[in-house]
C-alpha positions, 0 to 999 in steps of 0.5 A, a space after each residue: 461508485 467507489 474502486 475497491 482500492 478506496 475502501 476501508 481495511 477489512 473487519 473495519 465497523 461502518 454505518 450505511 446509509 441508503 436514499 431512501 428513493 432508491 428502488 427497494 430491489 436496489 438497497 435490499 441488493 446491496 444489503 446483502 452484499 453488503 452483509 457477508 462482506 469482511 466489514 463489521 456492519 452495524 447499521 444498514 438505514 435509509 434516508 432521504 434525500 433531503 438528509 444528505 443535502 443538510 449533512 453535505 452542508 454541514 461538513 459532514 458527507 462529502 460527494 465526487 471525486 474529492 473525499 476522506 481517505 478511508 483506505 491505508 498502506 501498507 501499516 508498516 509503510 504508513 508507520 514508518 514513512 516520516 522516519 524514512 523522508 526525515 533521514 532522507 531530506 537529512 541526507 540532501 540537506 547535509 549535500 546539496 543545501 536545504 529543501 523542503 520535502 515530504 517526498 518530493 524529487 524523491 524516486 520509489 519502486 512498488 515492487 509486485 504493486 497489486 492495486 496500488 495501494 503503496 503507489 498511491 500513498 507514496 504519491 500523494 505525498 510527494 513521491 515520485 513512484 513506478 509501480 510493477 506488477 505482472 497481471 495486466 488486470 492488476 496494472 489496470 486497477 492500480 493505473 485508474 486508481 492514480 487516475 481517480 486520484 489525479 496522480 497519474 503523472 507521478 504514479 506510472 505503473 507497468 506489466 513485469 515478470 519480477 522473477 524474470 532476472 533480467 526484469 529491473 536490470 534497466 532500472 536507475 537506483 531509486 529512495 525506496 523500494 517497497 515489497 508488499 506481501 511478496 516473495 521471490 528470494 533471487 531479488 533479493 540481491 537486485 533489490 539490495 543493487 535498487 537502493 541508493 546510498 542513503 535510501 531505503 527498503 521496506 519489506 512487509 510480506 508473510 512469514 512462517 507461521 501463516 500455515 497455524 494460523 486459520 485461514 492456513 496459507 501461504 502454506 508453501 515454503 517458497 512464498 514464506 518468510 522466515 525470522 531474522 532471513 532480511 536481517 542477513 540479507 541487508 546485512 551492512 545496512 542501518 536497520 530502523 526496524 525488523 518485528 512481525 506484524 501480526 494482521 487481524 486474521 492472526 496471520 504474521 507478516 514482516 515489519 521490516 525497513 532497513 538503510 543503504 548507508 554504504 
């Protein structure tokens, strides 16, 4: 069974196929759970084992540990990663001679990494990634995700309290620091110092206006980024993106990408 991190984004349209040889109670229970899931279930069907075999022979079905990626990383990271790699590659080519890469040889930190999607996404592109989260349960899930993706040697996770002023003090500088759906303002200065010259920060988190959405949260000011706040924090950096991104439930999130040019 797929772990939750491998599922498509909420709101995706799905057709659910069950092997008709499964017990009727199992199919009914699963169908009931899916009917209240955050997905648009367009059809639920039962099919024969023979049908599934034919589908696999025609390349329409994959089984086992290898399959097409259904899940997505942070929209901000997915959209800008090629730009980031191109910019860093250009710098490295100037200083060290040409080298082939997507993220090969590059180091990223994923702060408040949660279940590890962004970290695994970067790992798939060749980055070395270290993810940090305060919850041991999230670190365990993210580590399992990296293991199931055969990336556990280059994508690793650690339990750490990011609100501890000394939590990141021993880290070397990285080519990329990404933060998704997390805001602790005292971290800003540390993030600036963690990004090496030519490196990037990607920040994608909730903004003022969430309280007026149908979801209505986060509500506390301390968890809501202000418009232009990141532009001021990263003053002097080269800003590639600074806009508001609306997720499907109507809440505004920052879409901020900047490069340390000093």
